[in-house]
N, C-alpha and C positions, 0 to 999 in steps of 0.2 A: 154609431150608425152614420153612414155616409149621407150627405145632403145632395139631393137631385131635384130637379124640376124638369124632367124630360119624359118624352113619350117612350114607353117600353112595350115589348110584345105582350100579348094577352096572358100568357102563362108565367111571366116573370114573377108576379107576386106568389104564386104557388111554389115556384122553385126556391124563392127566398125563404118562404115559410118552411119548406121541407128541410132546409139547412138549419132550421131553428133560429133564424135571424128575425129581427123585428123590422117592420117597414110601415110606411104611411103612404096612402094613395088617395087620389080623388079622380073623378071623371070630368074630363074637359068638356066645355061647351063647343059648339061647332066652330066658332071663330078661332078659339084657342087651338082646337084640334088641327085646323088647317095650317096654322102657323107652326105648330109642333111637328107636323109632317114635313114641312120645309126644313125645319131645324134638323130633323132626323135624317133627311136625305143628305144634307150637308155633312152631318156627323159620319154617316156611312161612307160617303165618298172620301172624306178625309182618312178614314180607317183603311180604305182600299189603297189610297196613295201611300200610306205609311207601311202597310203590311204586304201589299201586292199579292193578296190571297184571293183565290176564286170564291171562297165562301163569303167574302165581303161583297162580291158581285151579286150573290144570291140575296144578301141583305138589302142591297141597293134596289134590286128588282122587287123585293117584298114591299119596300117603301113606295116605289113607283106604282105598284098595283093598288096600294092603299090610297095614294094621291088620286089615281084615276077613279077609283070608287067614290072618293070624297067629292070629286068633280062630276060624278054621274056619267063617267065615260067607261064603257065596257072594255075589257082587255081586247076583245075582237076589234072594236072600233079603234082603239089605240094602235093595234098592230096594222090595221088598214091605213091609218094616217102615216105610220112609219113607212109602210110599203109605198104609198103614194109619193112621199117625199123622196124615197130612194129612187123611184122611177124618174122623177122630175130632176133631181139634183145629184143623184148617185148616192153611194154609200162611202165607206172608207177603206175598201178592199185594195185599192191601187196604191195606197200609202202616199198620196200626193201631198207635198208640202208647198204651200203658196209662199213665195218670197216677197213679191211685190205685186201690186194691182194698180 
């Protein structure tokens, strides 16, 4: 049995069980959950860097949604914040690279 102490998607225990494998889980408290969400975001971003796969972007987005919910921010509010920042500071569409400031 592999050793982990990481946040996994809700159906992962069912998937492991369906393969006939053994596992052990526990439910995190709110403080640990907040930290594990940050760890998971870092994990998913690293996987995207390594694999350059669009499905990893979907995983990143799933974690971002969970972090927003954890912080009691709706997806609509998060999108509004993103849009407001894009209006004030722009986005990344022009591919501008700052060399010196």
